[in-house]
Backbone as JSON Lines, residues from 0, in Angstrom:
{"i":0,"aa":"X","n":[9.86,4.87,-15.85],"ca":[8.92,4.77,-14.74],"c":[7.56,4.36,-15.28]}
{"i":1,"aa":"X","n":[6.91,3.46,-14.61],"ca":[5.63,2.91,-15.03],"c":[4.48,3.9,-14.88]}
{"i":2,"aa":"X","n":[4.41,4.59,-13.74],"ca":[3.3,5.48,-13.46],"c":[3.7,6.93,-13.68]}
{"i":3,"aa":"X","n":[2.9,7.7,-14.46],"ca":[3.22,9.1,-14.66],"c":[2.87,9.97,-13.45]}
{"i":4,"aa":"X","n":[2.11,9.44,-12.52],"ca":[1.68,10.19,-11.34],"c":[2.51,9.74,-10.13]}
{"i":5,"aa":"X","n":[3.32,10.64,-9.56],"ca":[4.18,10.24,-8.44],"c":[3.42,9.91,-7.16]}
{"i":6,"aa":"X","n":[2.16,10.34,-7.06],"ca":[1.4,10.09,-5.83],"c":[0.63,8.79,-5.85]}
{"i":7,"aa":"X","n":[0.62,8.1,-6.97],"ca":[-0.11,6.84,-7.03],"c":[0.7,5.76,-6.31]}
{"i":8,"aa":"X","n":[0.01,4.89,-5.61],"ca":[0.68,3.84,-4.85],"c":[0.36,2.5,-5.53]}
{"i":9,"aa":"X","n":[1.41,1.84,-5.99],"ca":[1.25,0.55,-6.68],"c":[2.15,-0.47,-6.01]}
{"i":10,"aa":"X","n":[1.58,-1.63,-5.74],"ca":[2.38,-2.73,-5.2],"c":[2.32,-3.89,-6.19]}
{"i":11,"aa":"X","n":[3.47,-4.45,-6.49],"ca":[3.58,-5.61,-7.36],"c":[3.65,-6.83,-6.46]}
{"i":12,"aa":"X","n":[2.66,-7.71,-6.57],"ca":[2.62,-8.93,-5.76],"c":[2.93,-10.12,-6.63]}
{"i":13,"aa":"X","n":[4.02,-10.78,-6.32],"ca":[4.34,-12.05,-6.97],"c":[3.61,-13.13,-6.2]}
{"i":14,"aa":"X","n":[2.59,-13.71,-6.8],"ca":[1.75,-14.68,-6.11],"c":[2.29,-16.1,-6.31]}
{"i":15,"aa":"X","n":[1.74,-17.01,-5.55],"ca":[2.09,-18.44,-5.59],"c":[3.54,-18.67,-5.16]}
{"i":16,"aa":"X","n":[3.97,-17.94,-4.15],"ca":[5.32,-18.08,-3.62],"c":[5.58,-19.51,-3.15]}
{"i":17,"aa":"X","n":[4.53,-20.2,-2.78],"ca":[4.66,-21.58,-2.3],"c":[5.02,-22.57,-3.41]}
{"i":18,"aa":"X","n":[4.88,-22.16,-4.68],"ca":[5.18,-23.05,-5.8],"c":[6.53,-22.68,-6.42]}
{"i":19,"aa":"X","n":[7.57,-22.69,-5.61],"ca":[8.89,-22.25,-6.04],"c":[9.42,-23.04,-7.24]}
{"i":20,"aa":"X","n":[9.12,-24.32,-7.3],"ca":[9.6,-25.16,-8.4],"c":[8.99,-24.77,-9.74]}
{"i":21,"aa":"X","n":[7.82,-24.16,-9.72],"ca":[7.14,-23.76,-10.96],"c":[7.37,-22.29,-11.31]}
{"i":22,"aa":"X","n":[8.31,-21.67,-10.64],"ca":[8.59,-20.24,-10.81],"c":[8.99,-19.92,-12.25]}
{"i":23,"aa":"X","n":[8.41,-18.84,-12.8],"ca":[8.76,-18.37,-14.14],"c":[9.52,-17.05,-14.1]}
{"i":24,"aa":"X","n":[9.38,-16.31,-12.99],"ca":[10.08,-15.05,-12.81],"c":[10.84,-15.15,-11.5]}
{"i":25,"aa":"X","n":[12.14,-14.88,-11.56],"ca":[12.92,-14.97,-10.33],"c":[12.6,-13.79,-9.42]}
{"i":26,"aa":"X","n":[12.92,-13.98,-8.14],"ca":[12.73,-12.9,-7.17],"c":[13.53,-11.68,-7.61]}
{"i":27,"aa":"X","n":[14.75,-11.9,-8.06],"ca":[15.63,-10.8,-8.47],"c":[15.05,-10.04,-9.66]}
{"i":28,"aa":"X","n":[14.52,-10.75,-10.66],"ca":[13.9,-10.1,-11.83],"c":[12.72,-9.23,-11.41]}
{"i":29,"aa":"X","n":[11.86,-9.78,-10.59],"ca":[10.67,-9.05,-10.15],"c":[11.07,-7.86,-9.28]}
{"i":30,"aa":"X","n":[12.03,-8.08,-8.41],"ca":[12.5,-7.02,-7.54],"c":[13.12,-5.87,-8.34]}
{"i":31,"aa":"X","n":[13.92,-6.21,-9.33],"ca":[14.52,-5.18,-10.2],"c":[13.45,-4.41,-10.96]}
{"i":32,"aa":"X","n":[12.48,-5.14,-11.52],"ca":[11.4,-4.5,-12.25],"c":[10.67,-3.5,-11.35]}
{"i":33,"aa":"X","n":[10.36,-3.93,-10.14],"ca":[9.66,-3.07,-9.2],"c":[10.5,-1.83,-8.88]}
{"i":34,"aa":"X","n":[11.78,-2.04,-8.65],"ca":[12.66,-0.91,-8.31],"c":[12.78,0.06,-9.49]}
{"i":35,"aa":"X","n":[12.95,-0.46,-10.69],"ca":[13.08,0.39,-11.89],"c":[11.82,1.2,-12.15]}
{"i":36,"aa":"X","n":[10.67,0.67,-11.74],"ca":[9.39,1.33,-11.99],"c":[8.8,1.98,-10.74]}
{"i":37,"aa":"X","n":[9.62,2.08,-9.69],"ca":[9.23,2.71,-8.44],"c":[7.95,2.11,-7.85]}
{"i":38,"aa":"X","n":[7.92,0.77,-7.82],"ca":[6.8,0.03,-7.25],"c":[7.26,-0.65,-5.97]}
{"i":39,"aa":"X","n":[6.32,-0.88,-5.08],"ca":[6.61,-1.73,-3.93],"c":[6.51,-3.17,-4.43]}
{"i":40,"aa":"X","n":[7.21,-4.08,-3.78],"ca":[7.2,-5.47,-4.22],"c":[7.19,-6.42,-3.04]}
{"i":41,"aa":"X","n":[6.33,-7.42,-3.14],"ca":[6.27,-8.51,-2.17],"c":[5.92,-9.79,-2.92]}
{"i":42,"aa":"X","n":[6.48,-10.89,-2.46],"ca":[6.02,-12.18,-2.94],"c":[5.02,-12.71,-1.93]}
{"i":43,"aa":"X","n":[3.92,-13.27,-2.42],"ca":[2.85,-13.72,-1.54],"c":[2.43,-15.15,-1.87]}
{"i":44,"aa":"X","n":[1.72,-15.74,-0.95],"ca":[1.11,-17.05,-1.18],"c":[-0.29,-17.03,-0.59]}
{"i":45,"aa":"X","n":[-1.26,-17.13,-1.44],"ca":[-2.64,-17.2,-0.95],"c":[-2.88,-18.54,-0.24]}
{"i":46,"aa":"X","n":[-2.15,-19.57,-0.67],"ca":[-2.32,-20.89,-0.07],"c":[-1.89,-20.89,1.4]}
{"i":47,"aa":"X","n":[-0.71,-20.33,1.66],"ca":[-0.19,-20.33,3.04],"c":[-0.54,-19.04,3.78]}
{"i":48,"aa":"X","n":[-0.94,-18.01,3.04],"ca":[-1.25,-16.72,3.64],"c":[-0.02,-15.83,3.82]}
{"i":49,"aa":"X","n":[1.13,-16.32,3.4],"ca":[2.37,-15.57,3.58],"c":[2.34,-14.23,2.84]}
{"i":50,"aa":"X","n":[2.56,-13.16,3.57],"ca":[2.64,-11.79,3.07],"c":[1.35,-11.23,2.47]}
{"i":51,"aa":"X","n":[0.25,-11.95,2.57],"ca":[-1.02,-11.44,2.01],"c":[-1.46,-10.21,2.8]}
{"i":52,"aa":"X","n":[-1.54,-10.34,4.11],"ca":[-1.94,-9.2,4.93],"c":[-0.89,-8.09,4.84]}
{"i":53,"aa":"X","n":[0.38,-8.47,4.81],"ca":[1.46,-7.49,4.74],"c":[1.36,-6.63,3.48]}
{"i":54,"aa":"X","n":[0.89,-7.21,2.38],"ca":[0.73,-6.43,1.14],"c":[-0.27,-5.29,1.34]}
{"i":55,"aa":"X","n":[-1.38,-5.58,2.0],"ca":[-2.38,-4.54,2.27],"c":[-1.85,-3.53,3.28]}
{"i":56,"aa":"X","n":[-1.19,-4.01,4.32],"ca":[-0.66,-3.11,5.35],"c":[0.41,-2.19,4.79]}
{"i":57,"aa":"X","n":[1.3,-2.73,3.97],"ca":[2.38,-1.95,3.37],"c":[1.8,-0.85,2.47]}
{"i":58,"aa":"X","n":[0.78,-1.2,1.69],"ca":[0.13,-0.23,0.82],"c":[-0.56,0.86,1.64]}
{"i":59,"aa":"X","n":[-1.29,0.45,2.66],"ca":[-1.99,1.41,3.51],"c":[-1.01,2.34,4.22]}
{"i":60,"aa":"X","n":[0.11,1.78,4.73],"ca":[1.13,2.6,5.39],"c":[1.7,3.64,4.44]}
{"i":61,"aa":"X","n":[1.96,3.24,3.21],"ca":[2.52,4.16,2.23],"c":[1.55,5.29,1.92]}
{"i":62,"aa":"X","n":[0.27,4.95,1.76],"ca":[-0.75,5.97,1.51],"c":[-0.84,6.92,2.71]}
{"i":63,"aa":"X","n":[-0.87,6.37,3.91],"ca":[-0.95,7.19,5.11],"c":[0.26,8.12,5.22]}
{"i":64,"aa":"X","n":[1.45,7.61,4.94],"ca":[2.66,8.45,4.98],"c":[2.57,9.6,3.98]}
{"i":65,"aa":"X","n":[2.0,9.32,2.8],"ca":[1.85,10.38,1.78],"c":[0.83,11.43,2.23]}
{"i":66,"aa":"X","n":[-0.19,11.0,2.93],"ca":[-1.17,11.95,3.47],"c":[-0.51,12.8,4.54]}
{"i":67,"aa":"X","n":[0.19,12.16,5.46],"ca":[0.83,12.88,6.56],"c":[1.92,13.84,6.09]}
{"i":68,"aa":"X","n":[2.6,13.51,4.99],"ca":[3.65,14.38,4.47],"c":[3.09,15.49,3.58]}
{"i":69,"aa":"X","n":[1.79,15.4,3.27],"ca":[1.16,16.42,2.43],"c":[1.22,16.11,0.94]}
{"i":70,"aa":"X","n":[1.82,14.98,0.56],"ca":[1.87,14.59,-0.86],"c":[0.47,14.28,-1.38]}
{"i":71,"aa":"X","n":[-0.36,13.7,-0.55],"ca":[-1.75,13.4,-0.9],"c":[-2.67,14.19,0.01]}
{"i":72,"aa":"X","n":[-3.71,14.76,-0.55],"ca":[-4.69,15.5,0.24],"c":[-6.07,14.91,-0.01]}
{"i":73,"aa":"X","n":[-6.57,14.12,0.93],"ca":[-7.88,13.48,0.76],"c":[-9.02,14.48,0.61]}
{"i":74,"aa":"X","n":[-8.81,15.71,1.0],"ca":[-9.87,16.71,0.9],"c":[-9.88,17.41,-0.45]}
{"i":75,"aa":"X","n":[-8.84,17.17,-1.26],"ca":[-8.78,17.78,-2.59],"c":[-9.51,16.89,-3.58]}
{"i":76,"aa":"X","n":[-10.47,17.45,-4.27],"ca":[-11.24,16.71,-5.27],"c":[-10.3,16.19,-6.35]}
{"i":77,"aa":"X","n":[-10.45,14.94,-6.7],"ca":[-9.62,14.35,-7.74],"c":[-8.29,13.82,-7.25]}
{"i":78,"aa":"X","n":[-8.08,13.8,-5.93],"ca":[-6.81,13.3,-5.4],"c":[-6.72,11.78,-5.5]}
{"i":79,"aa":"X","n":[-7.87,11.15,-5.72],"ca":[-7.89,9.69,-5.83],"c":[-8.05,9.0,-4.49]}
{"i":80,"aa":"X","n":[-8.2,9.78,-3.44],"ca":[-8.36,9.2,-2.11],"c":[-9.28,10.1,-1.31]}
{"i":81,"aa":"X","n":[-10.02,9.51,-0.43],"ca":[-10.91,10.3,0.43],"c":[-11.05,9.61,1.77]}
{"i":82,"aa":"X","n":[-11.41,10.4,2.75],"ca":[-11.66,9.85,4.07],"c":[-12.93,9.02,4.04]}
{"i":83,"aa":"X","n":[-12.99,8.02,4.89],"ca":[-14.2,7.24,5.05],"c":[-15.09,7.9,6.07]}
{"i":84,"aa":"X","n":[-15.23,7.32,7.22],"ca":[-16.08,7.81,8.3],"c":[-15.56,9.16,8.79]}
{"i":85,"aa":"X","n":[-16.39,10.19,8.7],"ca":[-15.95,11.54,9.09],"c":[-15.62,11.64,10.57]}
{"i":86,"aa":"X","n":[-16.13,10.74,11.38],"ca":[-15.81,10.79,12.81],"c":[-14.37,10.36,13.08]}
{"i":87,"aa":"X","n":[-13.72,9.78,12.09],"ca":[-12.34,9.34,12.25],"c":[-11.33,10.39,11.82]}
{"i":88,"aa":"X","n":[-11.78,11.49,11.23],"ca":[-10.88,12.53,10.72],"c":[-10.19,13.26,11.85]}
{"i":89,"aa":"X","n":[-8.91,13.53,11.62],"ca":[-8.14,14.35,12.55],"c":[-7.62,15.55,11.77]}
{"i":90,"aa":"X","n":[-7.55,16.71,12.41],"ca":[-6.99,17.87,11.72],"c":[-5.55,17.6,11.3]}
{"i":91,"aa":"X","n":[-5.16,18.12,10.12],"ca":[-3.8,17.93,9.64],"c":[-2.82,18.46,10.67]}
{"i":92,"aa":"X","n":[-1.76,17.71,10.91],"ca":[-0.76,18.1,11.89],"c":[-1.07,17.63,13.29]}
{"i":93,"aa":"X","n":[-2.27,17.13,13.52],"ca":[-2.66,16.66,14.85],"c":[-2.02,15.31,15.09]}
{"i":94,"aa":"X","n":[-1.39,15.16,16.24],"ca":[-0.78,13.88,16.59],"c":[-1.59,13.15,17.64]}
{"i":95,"aa":"X","n":[-2.67,13.78,18.06],"ca":[-3.51,13.15,19.1],"c":[-4.19,11.92,18.54]}
{"i":96,"aa":"X","n":[-4.15,10.85,19.3],"ca":[-4.81,9.61,18.91],"c":[-6.21,9.61,19.49]}
{"i":97,"aa":"X","n":[-7.2,9.29,18.66],"ca":[-8.56,9.19,19.19],"c":[-8.9,7.73,19.36]}
{"i":98,"aa":"X","n":[-9.54,7.41,20.47],"ca":[-9.95,6.03,20.72],"c":[-11.39,5.88,20.31]}
{"i":99,"aa":"X","n":[-11.67,4.84,19.55],"ca":[-13.01,4.52,19.11],"c":[-13.53,3.38,19.97]}
{"i":100,"aa":"X","n":[-14.77,3.48,20.34],"ca":[-15.41,2.42,21.1],"c":[-15.96,1.4,20.1]}
{"i":101,"aa":"X","n":[-15.67,0.14,20.33],"ca":[-16.17,-0.9,19.48],"c":[-17.52,-1.37,20.01]}
{"i":102,"aa":"X","n":[-18.52,-1.36,19.16],"ca":[-19.86,-1.82,19.54],"c":[-20.15,-3.17,18.9]}
{"i":103,"aa":"X","n":[-19.14,-4.02,18.86],"ca":[-19.3,-5.34,18.21],"c":[-20.27,-6.22,18.97]}
């Protein structure tokens, strides 16, 4: 396993997916490496935008799931994560959705 900390979230992004002819690592090799090291894996292309946003969303979803399951505690010092705007905080276990007004 690559990371000694089970709560750390790492995503392996294979970039330049649009340059398939110049590929040096196959999808299968990268996918196996990610699986063996317990990493998330996506191939992306900055040129076409393919999976770029998905990489961030997938990472954020994983972090959120770890918070909701109690694996990560943003209120614990040294957890490596913290809440941003305190007005967005919800009590643990709360399923109520709060609506924010956009003042754009």
